[in-house]
N, C-alpha and C positions, 0 to 999 in steps of 0.2 A: 434323406441323406444316408447312404450305406457306408458307415465308417465306424471305426473303433475310437471312442473318446474316453479320456480320463479327466475328471474334474476334481478340484480341491477348493474347499472353503477356507478362508483365513481371516484373522483379525489384524487389521493394520494397527489399531490401538484400542485400548480399553482402560478406562480410568474411573475410579470411584473416589471422589474427593472427601469422603466421609459423610456425605449428606444422605446416603442410602440410595442414591441414583447413579447409575453407571452411564458414562458417555463413551460411545464406541464408534468405530468405523470398520466396515467389513469389505471383503473382496472375494471374488471367485475367479479362478484361473482354469483354463481348459487346454488340453493337449490332444490334437487329432493325430492318431498314429498313422504314419506313412505320408502325412501332409505337412504338419507343422514341424518347424525346426526348433521351436522353443515354446515354453508356456506363454499363453497370452491371456490377458484379463478380459472378462466379458464387458460388453458395452455398458450395461447397467450393473450396479452393485447389488448384492443381496439386500432386500428391504428389511430383513429381521436378523438378529443374531441367532445362531443355532448352537446346540450342544456339540462343539467341535470334536470332543473326544469320542462321540458315538459315530459308528459307521453308518453312512446313509443307506436307506432302503431303496433298491432299484425296483421301480414299478411302471411297466408299460411305457418305457422310453424316458422316464423321469427319475431323478433322485429326490428322495423325500427325507427331511430331517425334522426332529422335534425342535421347536423354537425355545431358546434359553430364557425361561421366565425370569430368572434372577437378574440377568443382564438387561433384559427388556424393561423390567420394573413394573410390569402389569401382566394381566392374563393374556396370553397369546391368542390371536384370532384363529389359530389352527396350526397346520404344519407347513413348513416352507417347502415348496416344490420347484425343482429346476429341470427344465426340459433340455435334454441333450441335443435334440434336433435343431431347434431354433434358438437355443441358449437364452431363454427368457425365464423369468421367475413368476410364480403364482403361489396362492395359499389354498391348501386343502382344508375345507371346514371340518371341525372335529365332530365326533359322534355326540348324540344328545344325552350326555351323562356327565358325571363329575370326572373329567379326564385330566385335571391339572397334574403337572409333574409332582412327583413325591420324591424329593431328594434326587431329582434327575431321572426317576424311573417312570417311563411311559414308552415301552418298547413298540416299535413298528416292525412289521414283517410282511413279506409277500408269500402267501400260502395258496398254492394251486390257482394262481392267476388272480387272486384277490388281495387287497390291502387289508391288513389286520392291525388293529390297535388294541393293546391289552391294558386294562385299567383296573384300579382297585374297585372291588364290589361294594355292596351296601354295608359290609362290615369288614374287619381286618382279616378275616379268614377266607374270603372269597375273591376271585378274580373274574372279570368279564372280558370276553373277546368279541369286539365289534368288527365287522367285516363289510367291505364294499367292493364293487368292481369298476368304479370310476373315480379317479382322484380329483377331477375338476368339479363335478357335480355329484358328490357321493350320496347314495341312499344307504345309510348305515343300518346294518342288521345285527342285533345282539345274538350271535350264533351260539356261544357257549358261556355258561357260568360254572366255574370250576372251584372246587374246594382247595384251599391252599393249606400247606402244612407248616409254614414258617410263622414265627412270632411277629415278624414285620409284615407290612404289605407285601404281597407276593413278589419275591425277588428272583423270579425266573422268567425268561423271555421265550415266547414261541418261535421256533425256527423251522418246523416242518409239520406237515399234516398227512397222515396215512390212514385211510379208511376210518377205523374207530379210534385211532390213537393220535395224540398230539405230542410232539417232541419239544421239550423245553431246555433251554440253557439255564441252569440253576446257579445264579450268583457266580462264585468263583470255584465251585466244587466240581461241576461236571454237567451231565445231561440226565433228564428223566423222561420217561414215557408215561403219558396219562391216557387211560382207556376211558373214553366218554360214555361207553355203554355200562361198564362195571364200576366206574368212578374209583378206580384204583391206580396207584403209581407203581412204577418199576424203574430201577436205575438202569441207564444205558451204559454209562461209565462214570467213574469218579477219578479225577486227575491224580489225586495223591495215592491212588491204588494202582495206577498204571505201571506195568513193569518197564524197566529200561535195560539196555544191553550194557553190561559191565565189560569194558575192553580188557581189563586185567584178567578176570576169570573166564571171559568168553561165555558167560551165562547170563540169563535173565534174572533181575533182582528188583527189589523195591526200595524206595528211599522216601522218607517223610519230607514233604515239600510244603512251603507256604506260598500261596498265590494272592496277589493283590487284585488281579482282574484277568479274565479270559474272554475270548469271543469265539463264537462258532458260527460260520457262515456257509451257505451252499457253495459247492466247488464245481466249476466248469473248466475242463481242460483248455488251456490256452491254444488258440489257433496260430499264434505268432511265436516263432522260435526266439528265445531271449538269450 
């Protein structure tokens, strides 16, 4: 089906009666641009809760989310996958490593046509990047092991891959480039140091800012006039 679709996951309800177990119901709505007049719910509901505050990763016609381990109450079987073509759900098995969410940190990314999962390495100062080219029956390959510089498990997410360099979104500060050949970092930009245009003076200036969260996503110009 050649169409532009928008999908959104939502919780109908979520309840923790104090027993340590959450009871929840979920839903998924889809809007086909140029065809639908309103949002419509999918025939089946999502089988697992997801981290609704995380942007889904688009990979080969499907949206992929980390499953919310805290709401589920046990170790997830993998990552929730939603096919935009036939609007069905599936589960992508995880890589063969300790991939559990760490305070909601288990970033997914599409890098050069492959699905990437970044996980904490064997110790707190390393990060592993596992990649595959098939979300239904993945053959995971541990492509990179990267030295981290933070005191927490790596708090930066891979967003792009260029030759010898990987670009990461680093927590809420900005982005970094990591050279896999030299094993060195370089800042691409840091949000609090970005200049802004002062309408009063007409000049560029700087202003100290505090950020709670940022997101960096690949941008494709829209083919539809809004």
